[in-house]
C-alpha positions as CSV (number, residue, x, y, z in Angstrom):
1,M,7.7,48.2,-31.5
2,C,11.6,49.9,-31.7
3,L,12.5,46.6,-33.9
4,L,9.6,46.5,-35.7
5,I,10.5,49.7,-36.9
6,C,14.2,49.0,-37.5
7,K,13.4,46.1,-39.6
8,L,11.5,48.4,-41.9
9,G,14.4,50.7,-42.6
10,R,16.7,48.2,-43.6
11,K,14.0,46.5,-45.5
12,I,13.1,50.1,-47.5
13,N,17.3,50.7,-47.3
14,K,18.3,47.3,-49.3
15,K,15.6,47.3,-52.1
16,C,16.3,51.2,-52.6
17,F,19.9,50.0,-53.3
18,V,18.9,46.8,-55.2
19,G,16.1,48.7,-57.1
20,R,19.3,51.1,-58.3
21,G,21.4,48.1,-59.7
22,N,24.1,49.8,-57.7
23,A,25.1,46.2,-57.0
24,K,28.4,47.2,-54.3
25,A,26.1,49.8,-52.3
26,A,23.8,46.6,-52.2
27,K,26.8,44.7,-51.1
28,F,27.5,46.7,-48.7
29,S,24.1,47.7,-46.9
30,I,23.4,44.1,-46.2
31,K,27.3,43.2,-44.7
32,V,26.3,46.4,-42.5
33,L,22.6,45.3,-41.4
34,L,23.4,41.6,-40.9
35,G,26.4,43.2,-38.5
36,T,23.7,45.4,-37.0
37,S,21.5,42.6,-36.5
38,I,24.6,40.1,-35.5
39,A,25.0,42.8,-32.8
40,I,22.1,43.5,-31.5
41,G,21.0,39.9,-31.4
42,L,24.4,39.3,-29.2
43,F,23.2,41.9,-26.8
44,F,19.7,40.8,-25.9
45,F,21.2,37.2,-25.7
46,V,23.9,37.5,-23.6
47,L,21.0,40.1,-21.5
48,C,19.0,36.9,-21.8
49,L,21.6,34.4,-20.6
50,I,22.9,36.7,-17.9
51,F,19.0,37.6,-16.3
52,G,17.5,34.3,-17.2
53,R,16.0,33.6,-13.7
54,K,14.8,37.0,-13.4
55,I,12.8,37.4,-16.7
56,A,10.7,34.9,-15.0
57,Y,9.9,37.1,-12.2
58,L,8.1,40.0,-14.5
59,F,5.7,37.2,-15.0
60,T,5.3,35.4,-12.2
61,N,6.7,34.9,-8.1
62,D,6.1,31.0,-8.1
63,E,9.4,29.1,-7.7
64,R,8.3,26.3,-10.1
65,V,7.5,28.6,-12.8
66,V,10.7,30.4,-12.2
67,D,13.0,27.4,-12.6
68,T,11.4,26.5,-15.9
69,V,11.9,29.4,-16.8
70,S,15.4,29.5,-15.9
71,D,16.0,26.0,-17.7
72,L,14.5,27.0,-20.8
73,S,16.5,30.7,-20.6
74,L,19.4,29.3,-23.2
75,L,16.8,28.2,-25.7
76,L,15.2,32.0,-25.5
77,S,18.8,33.3,-25.6
78,F,19.1,31.6,-28.9
79,S,16.1,32.3,-30.7
80,V,16.2,35.8,-30.2
81,L,19.9,35.6,-31.6
82,L,18.2,33.4,-34.4
83,N,15.2,35.8,-34.8
84,S,17.9,39.2,-35.3
85,I,19.7,37.2,-38.0
86,H,16.8,35.4,-40.2
87,P,15.1,38.9,-41.1
88,V,18.0,40.3,-43.0
89,L,19.0,36.9,-44.7
90,S,15.2,36.5,-45.3
91,G,14.9,39.7,-47.2
92,V,18.0,39.8,-49.0
93,A,17.4,36.2,-50.7
94,I,13.8,38.1,-51.6
95,G,15.5,40.8,-52.9
96,A,17.6,38.6,-55.1
97,G,14.6,37.1,-56.6
98,M,14.6,33.9,-54.5
99,Q,10.9,34.1,-53.4
100,S,9.9,30.8,-54.3
101,T,12.9,29.1,-52.1
102,V,12.2,31.3,-49.0
103,A,8.5,30.2,-49.5
104,I,8.9,26.8,-49.4
105,V,11.3,27.2,-46.3
106,N,8.7,29.2,-44.9
107,L,6.3,26.5,-45.7
108,G,8.5,23.6,-43.9
109,I,8.9,25.6,-40.9
110,W,4.9,26.3,-40.7
111,M,4.4,22.3,-41.3
112,G,7.0,21.5,-38.7
113,M,5.2,23.7,-36.1
114,I,1.9,22.4,-36.8
115,G,3.8,18.7,-37.2
116,G,4.4,19.0,-33.3
117,V,1.6,20.7,-32.4
118,V,-0.3,17.9,-33.3
119,T,2.7,15.6,-32.0
120,E,2.0,17.3,-27.8
121,T,-1.6,17.4,-28.4
122,I,-1.5,13.3,-29.0
123,A,1.1,13.3,-25.8
124,L,-0.9,15.2,-23.7
125,I,-4.4,12.9,-24.3
126,Y,-2.4,10.0,-23.8
127,M,-0.8,11.5,-20.6
128,A,-4.3,12.4,-19.5
């Protein structure tokens, strides 16, 4: 919840500076927002790496599940890091008038996810 409030505040701040036509302030705001997002993302990245095995115990006591979650903790860490940076860069691109580029990238991501789900479903049906 706290991260969503921070994201909303960042979007409002960028739009105010860009809307006023103050390019210097907008550039500084973007640098500060990106730096803050990277710092927060790195903090949680390190937390996920350090506590990768213990995170699973929040949800289960089964050792097989804990081992699997522990194996995937590196992927979780990178996902957290990238998800802290992506909203800032996406907001900057949209604020700079590149909505169509952002839409194409997002569409490609969703198509890739759907393709992955279809491939996984086919593989699981084949294995069953």
